[in-house]
C-alpha positions in Angstrom: -41.8 -22.2 -12.2 -45.5 -22.5 -12.3 -47.7 -19.4 -12.9 -48.6 -19.4 -9.2 -45.5 -20.9 -7.7 -42.4 -22.9 -8.4 -41.4 -25.4 -11.1 -42.0 -29.1 -11.0 -38.5 -30.6 -10.8 -37.7 -33.8 -12.6 -37.5 -36.9 -10.4 -33.9 -37.4 -9.3 -32.3 -40.6 -8.2 -32.1 -40.6 -4.4 -28.5 -39.9 -3.5 -26.9 -39.3 -0.1 -25.2 -35.9 0.4 -21.4 -35.8 0.8 -20.1 -35.9 4.3 -20.1 -32.4 5.8 -16.4 -32.6 6.5 -15.5 -33.1 2.9 -16.8 -29.8 1.6 -18.3 -26.5 2.5 -17.2 -24.7 5.6 -14.2 -26.9 6.4 -11.2 -25.6 4.5 -13.0 -24.6 1.3 -12.6 -21.0 0.3 -15.4 -19.1 -1.5 -15.3 -15.7 -3.1 -17.5 -13.3 -1.3 -20.3 -11.8 -3.4 -20.2 -8.4 -1.8 -23.5 -6.5 -2.0 -25.5 -9.6 -2.8 -25.7 -11.4 0.5 -29.3 -10.9 1.6 -31.9 -10.5 -1.3 -35.4 -11.0 -2.3 -37.0 -11.8 -5.7 -39.6 -9.6 -7.4 -41.3 -12.6 -9.0 -44.5 -12.0 -10.9 -43.8 -8.4 -11.7 -42.0 -8.5 -15.1 -42.2 -12.3 -15.5 -44.9 -15.0 -15.2 -47.5 -12.3 -15.4 -50.1 -10.9 -17.9 -47.5 -8.4 -19.2 -50.1 -5.6 -19.3 -49.0 -2.0 -18.6 -51.7 -1.8 -15.9 -50.2 -4.8 -14.1 -46.6 -3.6 -14.4 -47.4 -0.2 -13.0 -49.2 -1.4 -9.9 -47.6 -4.7 -8.9 -44.3 -3.2 -7.7 -43.9 0.5 -6.9 -41.2 2.6 -5.3 -42.9 2.0 -1.9 -42.2 -1.7 -2.2 -38.5 -1.1 -2.9 -38.4 1.2 0.1 -40.0 -1.6 2.2 -37.4 -4.1 1.0 -34.6 -1.9 2.0 -36.1 -1.2 5.4 -36.4 -4.9 6.0 -32.6 -5.2 5.8 -32.1 -6.7 2.3 -29.1 -5.5 0.3 -30.4 -6.4 -3.2 -33.3 -7.6 -5.3 -33.3 -10.3 -8.0 -35.5 -9.1 -10.8 -36.9 -11.9 -13.1 -37.7 -10.5 -16.5 -39.4 -12.3 -19.4 -38.5 -11.6 -23.1 -42.2 -10.8 -23.6 -41.8 -7.7 -21.5 -38.6 -6.4 -22.9 -39.3 -6.9 -26.6 -41.2 -4.2 -28.3 -44.9 -4.7 -28.9 -47.4 -2.8 -31.0 -50.1 -3.6 -28.5 -50.6 -0.4 -26.4 -51.8 -2.4 -23.5 -48.6 -4.4 -23.2 -46.1 -3.4 -20.6 -43.2 -1.0 -21.4 -40.6 -3.4 -20.0 -37.4 -1.3 -20.2 -39.2 1.7 -18.6 -40.1 -0.5 -15.6 -36.6 -2.0 -15.4 -35.2 1.5 -15.4 -37.5 2.5 -12.6 -36.3 -0.5 -10.6 -32.7 0.6 -11.1 -33.6 4.2 -10.1 -35.5 3.1 -6.9 -32.7 0.6 -6.0 -30.1 3.4 -6.3 -32.2 5.6 -4.1 -32.6 3.1 -1.3 -29.1 1.5 -1.5 -30.0 -1.8 -3.1 -28.2 -3.8 -5.8 -29.9 -5.8 -8.5 -29.6 -9.2 -10.1 -31.1 -8.9 -13.6 -32.4 -12.4 -14.3 -33.5 -13.4 -17.8 -36.3 -15.6 -16.6 -37.8 -16.5 -20.0 -35.9 -16.1 -23.3 -37.0 -16.3 -26.9 -37.5 -20.0 -27.6 -37.0 -21.0 -23.9 -39.0 -21.2 -20.7 -38.2 -23.5 -17.8 -41.9 -24.5 -17.6 -42.3 -25.1 -21.3 -42.5 -28.2 -23.4 -41.7 -26.7 -26.7 -38.3 -25.1 -26.1 -36.2 -24.6 -29.2 -33.3 -22.4 -27.9 -30.8 -25.3 -27.7 -31.9 -26.8 -31.1 -31.9 -23.6 -33.1 -28.8 -21.5 -34.0 -31.0 -18.5 -34.9 -32.6 -18.6 -31.5 -29.2 -18.8 -29.9 -28.1 -15.7 -31.9 -31.2 -13.9 -30.7 -30.3 -14.9 -27.1 -26.9 -13.3 -27.5 -28.4 -10.2 -29.1 -30.8 -9.9 -26.2 -27.9 -9.9 -23.7 -25.9 -7.5 -25.8 -28.9 -5.1 -25.6 -29.4 -5.6 -21.9 -25.7 -5.1 -21.3 -25.7 -1.9 -23.4 -28.6 -0.5 -21.4 -27.7 -1.5 -17.8 -24.0 -2.2 -17.4 -23.5 1.4 -16.4 -24.9 0.5 -13.0 -21.4 -1.0 -12.3 -21.2 -3.1 -9.2 -24.9 -2.3 -8.6 -26.0 -4.9 -11.1 -25.2 -8.6 -11.9 -26.5 -10.4 -15.0 -28.1 -13.9 -14.7 -27.9 -15.4 -18.1 -31.0 -17.7 -17.9 -33.2 -19.1 -15.2 -33.5 -22.8 -14.5 -32.0 -24.8 -17.4 -34.0 -28.0 -18.1 -31.5 -29.7 -20.5 -30.8 -33.4 -20.1 -27.1 -32.8 -20.1 -24.9 -29.7 -19.8 -23.1 -29.7 -23.2 -25.4 -27.4 -25.2 -25.8 -25.0 -22.2 -22.0 -24.9 -21.8 -21.7 -24.1 -25.5 -24.1 -21.2 -25.4 -22.4 -19.8 -22.3 -19.1 -19.9 -24.3 -20.7 -17.7 -26.9 -22.7 -15.4 -24.7 -20.2 -14.4 -22.0 -17.6 -13.0 -24.4 -20.3 -11.0 -26.2 -21.3 -9.4 -22.9 -17.7 -8.8 -21.9 -17.2 -6.6 -25.0 -19.8 -4.3 -23.5 -19.6 -4.9 -19.8 -16.1 -6.1 -19.0 -16.5 -6.1 -15.2 -20.2 -6.9 -14.5 -20.8 -10.1 -12.6 -22.3 -12.8 -14.7 -24.4 -15.5 -12.9 -24.6 -19.1 -14.2 -26.7 -22.0 -13.0 -26.6 -25.7 -13.7 -29.1 -27.9 -15.5 -32.1 -29.7 -13.9 -33.7 -26.5 -12.7 -30.6 -25.0 -11.2 -30.1 -28.1 -9.1 -27.4 -28.1 -6.4 -26.1 -31.3 -7.8 -25.3 -30.0 -11.4 -23.1 -27.0 -10.9 -20.1 -29.3 -11.2 -21.2 -30.0 -14.8 -20.5 -26.4 -15.8 -17.2 -25.9 -17.6 -14.7 -24.0 -15.6 -15.0 -20.3 -16.6 -12.1 -18.4 -18.1 -13.4 -15.3 -16.5 -12.9 -14.1 -12.9 -16.3 -12.3 -12.8 -18.4 -15.5 -12.9 -20.9 -16.4 -10.1 -22.4 -19.8 -9.8 -26.0 -20.1 -8.7 -28.4 -22.8 -7.5 -32.0 -22.9 -6.1 -32.8 -24.5 -2.8 -36.2 -25.8 -1.7 -35.3 -28.7 0.6 -37.1 -30.6 2.0 -39.3 -30.3 -1.1 -42.1 -32.1 0.7 -42.3 -29.2 3.1 -41.6 -26.2 0.9 -44.0 -27.3 -1.9 -46.7 -29.1 0.1 -50.1 -29.1 -1.5 -48.8 -27.4 -4.6 -51.6 -27.7 -7.1 -49.3 -27.7 -10.1 -47.5 -30.8 -8.9 -49.6 -33.9 -9.7 -47.7 -36.2 -7.3 -47.9 -33.9 -4.3 -50.7 -34.8 -1.9 -53.3 -32.0 -1.6 -54.7 -33.2 1.8 -51.5 -33.7 3.9 -50.0 -30.9 6.0 -46.2 -31.4 6.3 -44.5 -30.0 9.4 -41.1 -28.6 9.8 -39.1 -30.0 11.4 -40.8 -33.4 11.1 -38.7 -36.4 11.9 -36.5 -37.7 9.1 -38.4 -41.0 9.2 -41.7 -39.1 8.4 -40.1 -37.3 5.5 -38.5 -40.6 4.2 -41.8 -42.5 4.4 -43.7 -39.8 2.5 -40.9 -39.5 -0.1 -40.9 -43.2 -0.7 -44.7 -43.3 -1.1 -44.5 -40.6 -3.8 -41.3 -41.8 -5.4 -40.1 -38.3 -5.8 -38.5 -35.4 -4.0 -36.1 -37.4 -1.8 -32.8 -35.6 -2.4 -30.7 -35.8 0.8 -33.3 -37.5 2.9 -31.6 -40.9 2.7 -28.0 -39.9 3.6 -26.1 -40.1 6.9 -27.9 -37.0 8.5 -30.7 -38.2 10.8 -32.1 -34.9 12.0 -33.8 -32.3 10.0 -32.4 -28.7 10.3 -29.4 -26.7 9.2 -27.2 -29.7 9.6 -29.3 -31.5 6.9 -29.2 -28.5 4.6 -25.4 -27.8 4.8 -24.2 -31.1 3.3 -26.6 -30.6 0.4 -25.4 -27.0 -0.3 -21.8 -28.2 0.2 -21.9 -29.9 -3.2 -22.4 -26.4 -4.8 -19.8 -24.9 -2.5 -17.2 -27.4 -3.8 -18.1 -26.8 -7.4 -17.9 -23.0 -7.0 -14.6 -23.2 -5.1 -13.1 -25.5 -7.8 -14.1 -22.9 -10.5 -12.9 -20.0 -8.4 -16.4 -18.5 -8.6 -18.6 -16.8 -6.0 -21.7 -18.8 -5.0 -25.3 -17.5 -4.9 -28.6 -19.0 -4.2 -31.1 -17.3 -6.5 -34.2 -18.8 -5.0 -35.4 -20.4 -1.8 -38.7 -20.2 0.0 -41.8 -21.9 1.4 -45.3 -22.2 -0.1 -48.2 -20.4 1.6 -49.9 -23.7 2.4 -47.2 -24.5 5.0 -47.9 -23.7 8.7 -46.5 -20.2 9.2 -44.6 -21.0 12.5 -42.9 -23.9 10.7 -42.1 -21.6 7.8 -40.3 -19.3 10.2 -38.3 -22.2 11.6 -37.4 -23.4 8.1 -36.0 -19.9 7.3 -34.0 -19.8 10.5 -32.3 -23.1 9.7 -31.8 -22.2 6.0 -30.3 -18.9 6.8 -27.9 -20.5 9.3 -26.7 -22.9 6.6 -26.2 -20.0 4.2 -24.4 -18.0 6.7 -22.2 -20.8 7.9 -21.2 -21.6 4.3 -20.8 -18.0 3.2 -23.5 -18.1 0.5 -25.4 -15.0 -0.8 -29.0 -15.5 -1.6 -32.4 -14.1 -2.7 -35.6 -15.3 -1.1 -38.5 -16.4 -3.4 -40.4 -14.1 -3.4 -41.5 -10.6 -2.2 -45.2 -10.9 -2.9 -47.6 -13.3 -4.6 -46.8 -16.4 -6.6 -47.9 -18.5 -3.5 -44.6 -17.8 -1.8 -44.8 -14.0 -0.9 -42.9 -12.8 2.1 -45.2 -9.7 2.2 -48.4 -11.7 2.0 -50.9 -11.9 4.8 -50.3 -15.6 5.7 -46.9 -14.5 7.2 -48.1 -11.5 9.1 -47.7 -13.2 12.5 -44.2 -14.4 11.9 -42.7 -12.1 9.3 -40.6 -10.3 12.0 -39.2 -13.6 13.1 -38.2 -14.5 9.6 -36.6 -11.1 9.0 -34.5 -11.4 12.2 -32.8 -14.4 10.6 -32.4 -12.9 7.1 
């Protein structure tokens, strides 16, 4: 995830989605993630920020949590960086655990649950080129210790909290991530035997990689994926993506042919565009999500979309239409989710570019 927005996903081979009748809503049973159906991220508060106490105190306040509850959400996803929760001698640095505790207090007051998401760990960031976590046993030990500490502090929230081990894994294959999961989950379970634990696949939590996770020997596991399809619409003009045109406005819904031609010209971001579905909308999205539905069902895990959203450069009415279709797909398939993001980061639901259509978006949440 870029400082101002989302991550730049690695180019994927263009693959057709599975036929809708083979997975998803037709005969596949998913566990329901009660209390985590309609959520919103608090990106940019305790992660991807300057980490100063001044920022942490003003970016999100109790008023924001009250607003989120009034908008009809049932939970927040709270991305947290290791930089915030580790102690620092610098008096200007944010007091991370104090702010996390405030978030729990406010969520309790307004009836919201929380996904506590370790967005950046020691030795690992989804946007970094120098990640050492999966190469270094000492870093892996520290990762486990970090989660032991978080579990000790926050498992007392009971069903009001779920733990997301790590945001957007960028490994080339899943073997080292599976190995770290095998070490970390039992360590958390000694402290928090019933807390939901959320796991995503590799390639930036791609919908296509959940099947590469080893089947958990734990009935409290939740699978997660991130969804920004069609990427050409949701990330249009993103300044941190070199291949993305900065002078083309992409509509939603455009014709499939328009998306296909632009995708081919870029050589990227074509997942699902070249399958059997010929019209853009919920019926395009559901077959893509169905791959994750199948993986979760086979693992007997609940399924959760931790991020989905549209960049502020997109036309606001088209953004509202995208949310309507996306929420229909989530609802039809029984998937809980958290919108990216509440404010700022180029995707903010509360930001002024959505003033004219925010109510329309919230009607479909």
